[in-house]
C-alpha positions as CSV (number, residue, x, y, z in Angstrom):
1,X,12.0,5.0,40.6
2,X,7.9,6.0,41.3
3,X,7.8,8.9,42.5
4,X,4.1,10.5,43.6
5,X,4.0,14.5,42.2
6,X,1.6,17.3,44.1
7,X,-0.3,17.1,41.0
8,X,-0.8,13.2,41.4
9,X,-1.9,14.4,45.1
10,X,-4.3,16.8,43.9
11,X,-5.5,14.6,41.8
12,X,-6.3,11.7,44.4
13,X,-7.4,14.5,46.7
14,X,-10.2,15.6,44.3
15,X,-11.1,11.9,43.9
16,X,-11.4,11.5,46.9
17,X,-13.3,14.5,48.3
18,X,-15.4,14.0,45.2
19,X,-16.7,10.1,46.2
20,X,-17.3,11.4,50.3
21,X,-19.7,14.1,48.8
22,X,-21.5,12.3,46.3
23,X,-22.2,9.2,48.3
24,X,-23.1,11.5,51.5
25,X,-25.5,13.1,48.6
26,X,-26.8,9.2,47.9
27,X,-27.5,8.2,51.4
28,X,-29.0,11.4,52.7
29,X,-31.5,11.4,49.8
30,X,-32.4,7.7,51.2
31,X,-32.6,9.5,54.7
32,X,-29.9,7.1,56.5
33,X,-28.7,7.9,59.8
34,X,-26.2,10.8,59.8
35,X,-23.1,8.8,61.6
36,X,-23.7,5.7,59.7
37,X,-23.3,7.9,56.6
38,X,-20.5,9.5,57.6
39,X,-18.8,6.4,58.2
40,X,-20.1,5.0,54.6
41,X,-18.9,7.8,52.7
42,X,-15.4,7.9,54.7
43,X,-14.6,3.8,53.6
44,X,-15.7,4.3,50.5
45,X,-13.7,8.2,50.2
46,X,-10.8,6.1,51.3
47,X,-10.8,3.3,48.7
48,X,-11.2,5.5,45.7
49,X,-8.6,7.2,47.5
50,X,-6.5,4.2,47.6
51,X,-7.4,2.9,44.1
52,X,-7.3,6.1,42.3
53,X,-3.3,6.8,43.9
54,X,-2.6,3.3,42.1
55,X,-3.8,4.1,39.1
56,X,-2.7,7.4,38.5
57,X,1.2,6.3,40.1
58,X,1.1,3.3,37.5
59,X,0.0,5.3,34.7
60,X,3.0,8.1,35.1
61,X,5.4,5.1,35.5
62,X,4.3,4.2,32.0
63,X,4.5,7.2,30.9
64,X,8.0,7.8,31.8
65,X,8.6,4.7,30.4
66,X,7.5,5.5,27.7
67,X,8.6,8.6,27.1
68,X,12.5,7.5,28.3
69,X,12.1,4.2,25.5
70,X,11.1,7.2,23.1
71,X,13.8,9.8,23.6
72,X,16.4,6.2,23.3
73,X,14.7,5.7,20.3
74,X,14.8,9.0,18.7
75,X,18.8,9.4,19.6
76,X,19.9,5.3,18.2
77,X,17.8,7.0,15.3
78,X,19.8,9.6,14.9
79,X,23.0,8.0,15.4
80,X,22.2,5.8,12.3
81,X,21.5,8.5,10.3
82,X,24.9,10.3,10.9
83,X,27.4,7.6,10.9
84,X,29.8,5.4,8.6
85,X,28.1,3.3,6.5
86,X,30.0,0.4,7.3
87,X,29.3,0.5,10.7
88,X,26.1,0.9,10.5
89,X,26.3,-2.8,8.7
90,X,28.3,-3.8,11.0
91,X,25.5,-2.8,14.3
92,X,23.1,-4.0,12.4
93,X,24.9,-7.4,11.3
94,X,25.6,-8.1,15.6
95,X,21.9,-7.4,16.2
96,X,20.6,-9.6,13.8
97,X,23.6,-12.4,14.5
98,X,22.7,-11.9,18.7
99,X,18.7,-12.7,17.6
100,X,19.8,-15.7,15.9
101,X,19.9,-14.8,12.7
102,X,22.2,-16.1,10.6
103,X,24.2,-13.1,9.4
104,X,27.0,-12.5,6.3
105,X,29.0,-9.1,6.5
106,X,31.1,-8.1,4.0
107,X,32.8,-5.3,1.7
108,X,29.3,-2.7,1.1
109,X,27.0,-5.4,1.7
110,X,24.9,-7.2,4.5
111,X,22.7,-10.5,4.2
112,X,20.8,-12.2,7.0
113,X,18.8,-15.1,6.5
114,X,19.8,-15.1,2.4
115,X,17.9,-11.7,2.4
116,X,19.8,-8.1,1.4
117,X,19.6,-6.1,4.0
118,X,19.7,-2.3,2.8
119,X,20.0,0.4,5.3
120,X,19.0,3.6,4.5
121,X,18.9,5.9,7.6
122,X,17.7,9.1,6.9
123,X,16.6,12.4,8.6
124,X,13.4,12.7,6.7
125,X,11.1,9.5,5.7
126,X,12.6,7.9,2.8
127,X,11.0,8.7,-0.8
128,X,9.6,6.9,-3.6
129,X,12.9,8.4,-5.8
130,X,15.0,5.8,-3.2
131,X,12.5,3.3,-3.1
132,X,13.1,3.5,-7.3
133,X,16.5,4.1,-7.3
134,X,16.9,0.7,-4.8
135,X,14.4,-1.8,-6.8
136,X,16.5,0.0,-10.3
137,X,19.8,-1.5,-9.2
138,X,18.8,-4.6,-6.9
139,X,15.7,-5.4,-9.6
140,X,14.3,-9.3,-9.0
141,X,16.7,-9.5,-6.1
142,X,15.2,-10.1,-3.0
143,X,15.9,-7.3,0.0
144,X,14.7,-5.6,3.3
145,X,15.1,-2.0,3.6
146,X,16.3,-0.8,6.9
147,X,15.4,2.5,8.0
148,X,14.0,5.7,10.0
149,X,10.6,6.0,8.5
150,X,8.6,5.7,5.1
151,X,7.0,8.1,2.9
152,X,3.1,7.1,1.9
153,X,4.1,6.3,-1.3
154,X,7.2,4.6,-1.0
155,X,5.5,2.5,1.6
156,X,2.5,1.8,-1.1
157,X,5.6,1.4,-4.0
158,X,7.9,-1.2,-2.0
159,X,4.4,-3.1,-1.4
160,X,3.8,-3.5,-5.1
161,X,6.9,-5.1,-5.3
162,X,7.2,-7.4,-2.7
163,X,9.4,-6.0,-1.1
164,X,10.2,-5.7,2.8
165,X,11.4,-2.5,4.5
166,X,12.0,-2.7,9.0
167,X,11.3,0.7,10.3
168,X,12.4,3.1,13.3
169,X,10.4,1.0,16.3
170,X,11.9,-2.4,14.7
171,X,15.4,-1.2,14.5
172,X,15.1,0.0,18.0
173,X,13.5,-2.9,19.5
174,X,16.6,-5.1,17.9
175,X,19.2,-3.4,19.2
176,X,17.6,-2.8,22.4
177,X,16.9,-6.4,23.3
178,X,20.4,-7.9,22.5
179,X,22.5,-5.5,23.8
180,X,23.9,-3.9,20.7
181,X,23.0,-0.1,22.0
182,X,26.3,1.5,21.1
183,X,28.5,3.2,23.7
184,X,28.8,6.6,22.6
185,X,25.9,7.8,20.2
186,X,26.6,10.3,17.6
187,X,24.6,13.6,19.6
188,X,23.6,11.6,22.3
189,X,22.6,14.3,24.8
190,X,20.0,16.1,22.5
191,X,18.9,19.7,23.5
192,X,16.6,20.0,26.5
193,X,14.5,23.4,26.8
194,X,15.6,25.5,30.0
195,X,13.6,26.6,32.7
196,X,13.8,29.6,30.8
197,X,12.7,28.9,27.6
198,X,9.4,27.0,28.9
199,X,8.6,30.8,30.7
200,X,9.4,32.6,27.5
201,X,7.1,30.2,25.5
202,X,4.0,30.1,28.6
203,X,4.5,34.1,28.6
204,X,4.5,34.7,24.9
205,X,2.6,38.0,23.6
206,X,0.9,35.4,21.6
207,X,-1.2,34.0,24.7
208,X,-2.3,37.1,26.1
209,X,-5.9,37.0,23.9
210,X,-6.8,33.5,25.5
211,X,-6.1,34.7,29.1
212,X,-8.1,38.1,28.0
213,X,-10.8,35.5,26.5
214,X,-11.1,32.9,29.2
215,X,-11.2,35.7,32.2
216,X,-14.4,37.6,30.4
217,X,-16.6,34.4,30.1
218,X,-15.1,33.7,33.8
219,X,-16.7,37.3,34.7
220,X,-20.0,36.7,32.4
221,X,-20.1,33.2,34.7
222,X,-20.0,34.8,37.4
223,X,-23.3,36.4,36.9
224,X,-25.4,33.3,36.1
225,X,-23.7,31.5,39.0
226,X,-25.4,31.1,42.6
227,X,-21.8,31.3,43.9
228,X,-20.0,33.9,41.9
229,X,-16.8,34.4,44.3
230,X,-15.0,31.9,42.3
231,X,-15.9,33.3,38.8
232,X,-15.5,36.5,39.9
233,X,-11.8,35.7,41.6
234,X,-10.2,33.7,38.4
235,X,-11.8,36.2,36.1
236,X,-9.8,38.8,37.5
237,X,-6.8,36.9,37.6
238,X,-6.6,35.6,33.8
239,X,-8.2,39.3,32.9
240,X,-4.8,40.6,35.2
241,X,-2.5,37.7,33.4
242,X,-3.3,38.9,30.0
243,X,-2.4,42.9,30.2
244,X,0.8,41.4,33.1
245,X,1.7,39.0,29.2
246,X,1.2,41.9,26.5
247,X,3.0,44.4,28.1
248,X,6.3,42.1,29.5
249,X,5.4,38.9,27.9
250,X,8.3,37.7,25.3
251,X,7.9,38.3,21.5
252,X,7.9,35.4,19.4
């Protein structure tokens, strides 16, 4: 569902007002009649407002979709890292089969189109040592490593022997498009940061210094600008915030 947030509205309002005054400045520079200039500026501002609203809404929707897919991918890969090996092989076999591949899952092996698939899902990227163990074990046999990620050294070692890898993004895409996503994931509900935790991070004592420096810079700028009121108010607020955070903020 698409939603237009307050932040989006303020951004749209900013672009609209900026376009109105910018257009008005150009037209008045060429001495266009005031009534005509205002009417034209209003049309331009309205067009800019509509376009910016559509662009902001599309960008937010895309960002939300990307975030949701990233969370689902992380949950799946965590599930594969914690799940029993035989169940992981069965899941991959079902996904490859649904994708039109010829699969053979027997005992401790999984073959897809005559290629041996070695599931090796770990919490950290696979190291070169793990790849070296696989090379020793399977020798010249053609195999494909299914994993969360590979370290740079592991990628180089695997490529030097002409072997392939299927990383987390590809695994998620395969499982997702074939409808083989497990109904219940291990640790499927990852802990989210609470509002209190977010406030603690925002009002950490460590943030007192940035607030203080920003406030001083704004107050300093008020000495050289034609309209110093904004700088005076904003600088004073930031200075007060720095003192408040330093005195009553969260530690750590």
